[in-house]
C-alpha positions in Angstrom: 0.0 0.0 0.0 1.4 3.5 -0.9 2.0 5.9 2.0 0.1 9.1 1.6 2.2 12.0 1.8 1.2 15.5 2.8 2.6 18.6 1.5 3.8 20.9 4.4 1.2 23.8 4.9 3.5 26.9 5.7 2.2 29.2 8.7 4.3 31.9 7.5 5.5 33.6 4.1 8.9 35.1 3.0 9.9 38.1 4.7 10.4 40.9 2.6 13.5 40.8 0.7 14.0 38.2 -2.1 17.5 37.8 -0.9 16.2 36.5 2.5 14.8 33.0 2.8 12.4 32.5 5.5 13.0 29.7 8.0 9.4 28.5 7.4 7.6 26.3 10.1 5.1 24.1 8.5 2.2 22.4 10.2 3.5 19.1 10.6 2.1 15.9 8.5 2.2 12.2 9.3 3.9 11.4 6.0 6.2 14.2 4.8 8.6 13.4 2.1 12.4 14.0 2.5 12.1 17.2 0.4 9.5 18.4 2.8 11.4 17.9 5.9 14.5 19.2 4.3 12.9 22.6 3.3 11.3 22.9 6.9 14.6 22.3 8.7 17.1 23.7 6.0 15.3 26.1 3.7 17.0 26.4 0.4 19.0 29.4 -0.3 17.2 31.8 -3.0 18.6 32.3 -6.3 20.6 35.5 -6.5 23.0 36.9 -9.2 26.5 35.7 -9.4 27.9 39.4 -9.0 25.8 39.6 -5.5 28.4 37.4 -4.0 31.2 39.6 -4.4 29.3 42.3 -1.9 30.3 40.4 1.2 33.8 40.8 0.4 33.8 44.6 0.2 33.4 45.4 4.1 36.4 42.7 4.8 38.5 44.6 2.4 37.3 48.2 3.7 37.8 47.0 7.3 41.2 45.4 6.8 42.5 48.5 5.0 40.9 50.8 8.0 42.8 48.6 10.5 46.2 48.3 9.0 46.6 52.0 7.5 49.1 53.7 9.6 48.5 50.9 12.4 52.1 52.0 14.2 50.5 55.5 14.9 51.1 56.5 17.6 54.3 54.7 18.5 53.7 55.7 22.1 52.1 53.1 24.6 48.3 53.9 24.4 46.2 53.3 27.5 46.4 49.6 28.9 48.8 48.9 26.3 51.2 49.6 29.3 50.2 46.3 30.6 49.6 44.0 27.7 52.7 45.0 25.5 55.3 44.0 28.4 53.2 41.1 29.5 53.2 39.9 26.1 56.8 40.1 25.6 57.6 38.5 28.8 55.5 35.7 28.0 56.9 35.3 24.4 60.4 35.2 25.8 60.2 33.5 29.4 56.8 32.0 29.4 55.4 34.2 32.4 54.8 37.7 33.1 57.4 39.9 34.8 57.7 43.4 36.2 59.3 46.1 34.5 61.3 49.1 35.1 59.4 52.5 35.7 60.5 53.8 32.1 59.7 50.6 30.2 56.9 52.6 28.3 59.3 55.4 27.3 61.7 52.7 26.2 59.4 51.0 23.8 58.1 54.3 22.4 61.8 54.8 21.3 62.1 51.4 19.8 64.4 50.4 22.6 63.5 47.0 24.4 64.0 47.4 28.0 65.0 44.4 30.4 62.8 43.2 32.9 63.3 43.2 36.5 63.2 39.4 36.9 60.6 39.4 39.6 57.0 37.5 38.7 54.2 40.0 38.1 50.7 39.4 39.7 48.3 39.6 36.5 44.4 39.3 36.7 43.8 38.3 33.0 44.6 34.9 31.7 47.3 34.8 29.1 45.8 33.9 25.4 45.6 37.7 24.4 49.0 38.3 25.8 50.6 35.7 23.9 49.1 36.8 20.6 50.4 40.2 21.3 53.8 38.8 22.1 53.8 36.6 19.0 53.3 39.7 16.9 56.4 41.3 18.8 58.6 38.2 17.7 57.5 38.7 14.2 57.9 42.3 13.6 60.4 43.3 16.7 59.3 44.4 20.2 60.3 48.1 19.4 57.7 48.6 16.8 54.2 49.4 17.5 53.1 47.6 14.2 54.5 44.4 15.9 52.5 44.6 19.1 49.4 45.8 17.2 49.5 43.2 14.3 47.4 40.6 15.8 44.8 42.8 17.2 44.5 44.2 13.7 44.4 40.6 12.0 41.8 39.3 14.4 39.8 42.5 14.1 39.6 42.0 10.3 38.8 38.5 10.8 35.7 39.3 12.8 34.4 41.2 10.2 34.6 38.1 8.0 33.1 36.1 10.6 30.0 38.4 10.9 29.7 38.1 7.2 29.6 34.5 7.5 27.1 34.7 10.4 24.8 36.8 8.4 25.0 34.5 5.5 24.3 31.4 7.5 21.7 33.1 9.3 20.0 35.2 6.6 21.1 33.4 3.4 21.5 36.8 1.9 24.6 38.4 0.6 23.2 41.8 0.8 22.2 41.4 4.3 25.7 39.8 5.1 27.2 42.9 3.3 25.3 45.2 5.5 26.5 43.4 8.7 30.1 43.4 7.8 30.0 47.2 6.8 28.5 48.0 10.2 31.3 46.2 12.2 33.9 47.4 9.7 33.2 51.3 10.3 32.3 51.2 14.1 34.7 53.3 16.2 34.7 51.0 19.2 35.6 47.9 17.1 38.3 49.9 14.9 40.1 51.3 18.0 40.3 47.9 19.6 41.5 46.5 16.2 44.4 49.0 16.3 45.6 48.7 19.7 47.4 46.0 21.8 44.4 45.4 24.2 42.9 42.2 25.1 39.1 42.7 24.3 39.4 42.1 20.6 40.5 38.8 21.2 37.9 38.2 23.5 35.1 39.1 21.1 36.8 37.2 18.2 36.6 33.9 19.8 33.3 34.5 21.3 31.8 35.3 17.7 34.0 32.3 16.4 32.1 30.0 18.6 28.8 31.2 17.5 29.5 30.7 13.9 30.8 27.3 14.6 27.3 26.6 16.4 25.5 28.1 13.2 27.4 25.5 11.2 26.5 22.8 14.0 23.0 23.9 13.5 23.1 23.0 9.6 25.0 19.8 10.2 23.0 18.6 13.0 19.6 19.0 10.9 21.3 17.3 8.1 22.0 14.3 10.5 18.6 14.4 11.7 16.9 14.1 8.3 19.1 11.2 7.7 18.3 9.5 10.7 14.7 9.9 10.3 14.7 8.8 6.8 16.8 5.7 7.7 14.4 4.6 10.6 11.1 5.6 8.8 8.8 2.6 9.8 6.7 3.2 6.4 9.0 1.2 4.4 9.2 3.8 1.9 12.5 5.6 1.4 10.8 8.9 0.3 8.4 9.5 3.2 9.1 10.3 6.9 6.9 10.2 9.6 8.7 11.9 12.7 6.0 11.1 15.3 6.8 7.6 15.3 10.4 8.1 16.2 9.6 8.7 20.1 12.9 10.3 21.6 14.6 10.4 18.2 18.1 9.6 17.2 21.3 10.4 18.8 22.9 12.7 15.8 26.6 11.3 16.7 29.8 13.2 17.5 29.2 17.1 16.7 32.7 18.1 15.3 31.5 21.8 14.9 30.3 21.8 18.7 33.7 20.4 19.6 35.3 23.2 17.9 32.8 25.9 19.5 34.0 24.4 22.8 37.8 25.0 21.9 36.6 28.5 20.9 35.1 29.2 24.1 38.0 27.9 26.2 40.1 30.3 24.3 37.7 33.2 24.8 37.8 32.3 28.7 41.6 32.2 28.3 41.4 35.9 27.4 39.2 37.2 30.0 37.0 35.5 32.4 33.8 37.3 31.5 33.5 35.2 28.3 31.9 32.6 30.8 28.7 34.5 30.4 28.8 34.0 26.6 29.9 30.4 27.0 26.8 29.7 29.3 24.5 31.3 26.7 25.8 29.7 23.8 25.5 26.3 25.6 21.7 27.1 26.1 21.1 28.4 22.5 22.7 25.6 20.6 20.5 23.0 22.6 17.3 25.0 22.0 18.2 25.0 18.3 18.2 21.1 18.5 14.9 21.2 20.5 13.5 23.3 17.7 14.7 20.9 15.0 13.3 17.9 16.9 9.9 19.6 17.4 9.8 20.8 13.6 10.4 17.1 12.4 7.4 16.0 14.5 9.4 13.9 17.0 6.8 13.0 19.6 9.0 13.2 22.6 11.0 16.1 21.2 11.7 17.7 24.8 13.1 14.9 26.7 14.5 13.3 23.6 16.5 16.6 23.0 17.5 17.2 26.6 18.9 13.5 27.0 20.3 13.1 23.3 21.3 16.6 22.5 21.7 18.6 25.7 23.8 16.1 27.6 26.0 15.6 24.8 26.3 19.2 24.1 27.6 19.7 27.7 30.2 17.0 27.3 31.3 18.5 23.7 31.6 22.1 25.0 32.3 22.6 28.7 35.2 19.7 29.4 36.7 20.6 25.8 36.5 24.3 26.8 38.2 23.8 30.2 41.0 21.6 28.8 41.7 24.4 26.3 41.7 26.9 28.9 44.0 24.9 31.0 46.5 24.4 28.0 46.6 28.2 27.8 48.6 28.4 31.2 51.3 25.9 29.8 53.6 28.7 29.9 53.2 29.5 33.4 53.0 25.5 34.2 56.3 24.4 32.4 58.2 27.1 34.1 59.0 27.9 37.7 59.2 31.7 38.0 55.6 32.6 37.5 53.7 34.4 40.0 52.4 31.8 42.8 54.0 29.1 40.6 55.4 27.3 43.8 52.7 28.1 46.3 51.7 24.4 46.7 55.4 23.8 47.6 55.6 26.6 50.0 52.2 25.8 51.6 52.3 22.2 52.1 48.9 20.8 53.4 46.8 23.8 52.2 44.5 24.1 49.6 42.9 21.4 47.4 45.3 18.3 48.3 43.4 16.1 45.6 45.1 18.5 43.0 48.9 17.8 41.8 51.0 20.6 43.0 51.2 22.6 39.9 47.5 22.7 39.5 46.8 23.5 43.2 49.3 26.4 42.9 47.3 27.9 39.7 44.0 27.5 41.6 45.2 29.6 44.7 46.4 32.0 41.7 42.8 32.0 40.5 41.5 32.6 43.8 43.8 35.8 44.2 42.9 37.0 40.7 39.1 36.6 41.4 39.5 38.5 44.8 41.2 41.3 43.0 38.1 41.3 40.4 35.4 41.6 43.0 37.1 44.0 44.9 38.0 46.4 42.0 36.2 49.7 43.0 39.0 52.3 42.4 37.6 55.5 40.4 38.7 56.2 36.9 38.1 59.3 34.7 36.8 57.3 32.1 34.7 54.8 34.1 31.1 54.1 32.7 28.4 52.0 33.9 26.4 49.6 31.7 23.6 52.1 31.4 25.8 54.7 29.6 27.0 52.1 27.0 24.0 52.2 24.4 24.1 55.9 24.6 27.7 56.4 24.3 27.5 58.2 27.5 31.3 57.9 28.3 33.7 56.4 25.7 37.2 55.9 26.9 40.0 58.1 25.8 43.0 55.9 25.0 45.4 58.5 23.8 45.8 62.3 23.5 48.5 64.5 22.9 48.3 68.3 22.4 50.8 69.5 19.6 52.2 72.8 18.3 52.6 74.1 14.7 55.4 72.1 13.2 55.1 69.1 15.6 54.1 65.7 13.8 53.0 67.7 10.7 50.8 70.1 12.7 49.9 73.0 10.5 47.6 75.0 13.0 48.3 77.0 15.8 47.5 74.2 17.9 46.7 70.7 17.1 45.3 67.3 18.5 46.0 63.7 18.0 43.6 61.6 19.9 42.4 57.9 20.0 38.6 57.8 21.6 36.9 54.5 21.5 33.6 56.1 20.4 31.3 53.7 18.6 29.8 54.9 15.6 26.8 57.0 16.8 24.3 56.0 14.0 25.0 52.5 14.8 24.6 52.8 18.4 21.9 55.3 18.7 19.9 53.3 16.1 20.1 50.0 17.9 17.9 50.2 20.9 15.0 51.2 18.8 15.7 48.6 16.1 16.1 45.9 18.9 12.7 47.0 20.3 10.9 46.9 17.0 12.3 43.3 16.1 11.5 42.2 19.5 8.1 43.1 19.1 7.9 41.5 15.5 9.2 38.1 17.0 6.6 38.4 19.7 3.5 39.3 17.8 4.2 39.0 14.0 3.1 35.9 12.4 6.0 36.2 9.9 8.8 36.6 12.7 7.3 34.6 15.5 10.1 33.7 17.9 12.7 33.9 15.0 15.8 32.2 16.0 17.8 34.6 14.0 16.6 37.6 16.0 16.3 36.0 19.6 19.7 34.3 19.5 21.9 37.4 19.0 19.5 39.4 21.4 20.2 36.7 24.1 24.1 37.1 23.5 23.6 40.8 23.8 21.7 40.5 27.1 24.3 38.1 28.7 27.2 40.4 27.7 25.3 43.7 29.0 22.8 43.0 31.7 25.0 40.9 34.4 27.3 44.3 34.7 24.3 46.1 36.4 24.7 43.4 39.4 28.0 45.2 40.2 27.5 48.9 40.3 30.4 49.4 42.6 33.0 47.8 40.3 35.1 50.0 38.1 33.5 49.4 34.7 34.2 51.0 31.0 32.5 51.2 27.8 34.7 48.9 25.8 33.1 45.8 28.1 30.4 46.3 25.4 32.7 45.1 22.5 32.2 41.3 22.7 28.4 41.6 22.0 28.8 44.4 19.2 28.8 41.8 16.6 25.6 40.6 17.6 24.3 44.1 17.6 25.2 44.6 13.9 23.5 41.2 13.2 20.2 42.2 14.8 20.3 45.7 12.9 21.3 43.8 9.5 18.4 41.2 10.2 16.0 44.3 10.9 16.8 46.1 7.8 16.0 42.9 6.0 12.4 43.4 7.3 12.0 46.5 5.0 14.0 45.1 1.8 11.7 44.6 -1.1 11.0 41.1 -2.8 10.8 40.7 -6.5 7.0 41.0 -6.5 7.1 44.1 -4.5 5.5 47.2 -6.2 7.8 49.6 -7.7 7.2 52.3 -5.5 7.8 50.1 -2.5 11.1 49.2 -3.8 12.3 52.7 -4.4 11.2 53.8 -0.9 12.7 50.7 0.9 16.2 50.9 -0.9 16.1 54.6 -0.3 15.6 54.2 3.3 18.1 51.6 3.6 20.6 53.5 1.4 20.3 56.7 3.1 20.7 55.3 6.7 23.9 53.3 5.3 25.4 56.5 3.8 24.9 58.5 7.0 26.9 55.4 8.8 29.8 56.0 6.1 29.7 59.7 6.6 29.8 59.7 10.4 32.6 57.1 10.1 34.5 59.3 8.0 34.0 62.2 10.2 35.1 60.5 13.3 38.1 58.8 11.5 40.7 61.3 12.9 40.1 60.9 16.5 39.6 56.9 16.0 43.2 56.7 14.3 45.4 59.2 16.2 45.3 61.4 13.0 46.9 65.0 13.6 44.1 67.6 13.2 43.6 71.3 14.2 42.5 71.6 17.8 39.2 73.3 16.6 38.4 70.1 14.5 39.1 68.0 17.4 36.5 69.9 19.7 34.1 69.9 17.0 33.8 66.1 17.4 33.3 66.4 21.1 29.6 66.6 20.8 29.0 66.1 24.6 31.2 67.2 27.4 31.3 63.5 28.7 33.2 62.5 25.4 36.1 64.6 26.4 
């Protein structure tokens, strides 16, 4: 007897914009064909002109130029480079951080590499970012600012490419991907951190890389689910699938992309500990994606099946892998004897976690001391800014400022300024909150966008990167703590713009109006980026020109 198949009855239609294929959710039938199920779980990419695939490359090229142009300007140590340049060089040459003479910054600025004091330094951030800075100094020389800023520029440029890939995987549109990449490329917060030897660009990179790996895992997992359901279909027909007869569903095997995400998460924590918030959120998000796939496939016990077969294995794939990766980042400290607290266990026999070997017991005590430092950090700072100020650019951080007179460094006015201010692009940042509110309303009330994972996932990552800081109002905080969730902001903005993009069936007037709105907004973003370029990149400009860019007193 031939199995009766039912075509999926879609509960939502394509969103505006022919280049954006909707993740349609069909009403589940009892005998879907493999094609039906595949279109439900992995909607096909819409056809686009071949030349449009060149669009996502443009922001990567633009962003790379902006990040490498005059990268060694200024040659002086800027802001917290005073810690990470010296720590990076010490790690690269000795395996652990050391203390330096008081005039070390001046020596580096002159291209003369000073000698460390030989005493171990107490540092409160893990070593991954500092290793990368140190490797750049090994490649290009420790006395050249290009060397210590090389890998921040590389990773910053690579982040633009990752945002493009993420947008392609989420929205299946080269136009939306190009928009997302452009927004990140011309944002001042991201640009300044890509041009300085600071840690946060590495943290942001590895968080974003883990997200992209999980997007690839989402696709791979759904492909595996389709194959598993087809192979075990009780109907006996190879072209029909009845997901409701599969109970818990099947285990989908070793998820290599998820393991890669675990490695990236471990490296993110190896830059700064606040990556833990993102790691927890990413773990929950990937399981929710799997639950959604099982439910969409019609698996009867999709919730317990997903928790047992996906959730537990997701934990094993990511958390132990991340932990081992994190421990491996301390090999320089573990393999040497001169690091801070390296010999704590030998000097304190019978104390600490006795079940650990001496090296790990010492490392644990070091972590306890660093944690105590972080929770007790409440000293004031001129440029401290709480999380409520970040979305409105209430208090950006000045990384470098020098007053110049005529003839100094090319100054042609009576007085000049040379500055690096980590000011985000105002058009991007001030557009985000209303745009986020609008798309959140869409996913809650609109039939087309009901609980759309492409909106909720980045919003969740923004929330875990922003909201926890409100719990520590007494702690010294800075605007640049927002950098790791900036890529998810631009994904939300680009996805929101896709709502108004026309499709091929849209009336001509609508096409003209929608492209005019999107185009005008993007031109404004680019124009503002060009305007603030001098104070993002330490260009020498007249004092009056610098002051005109200080729109608010809190920006000074």
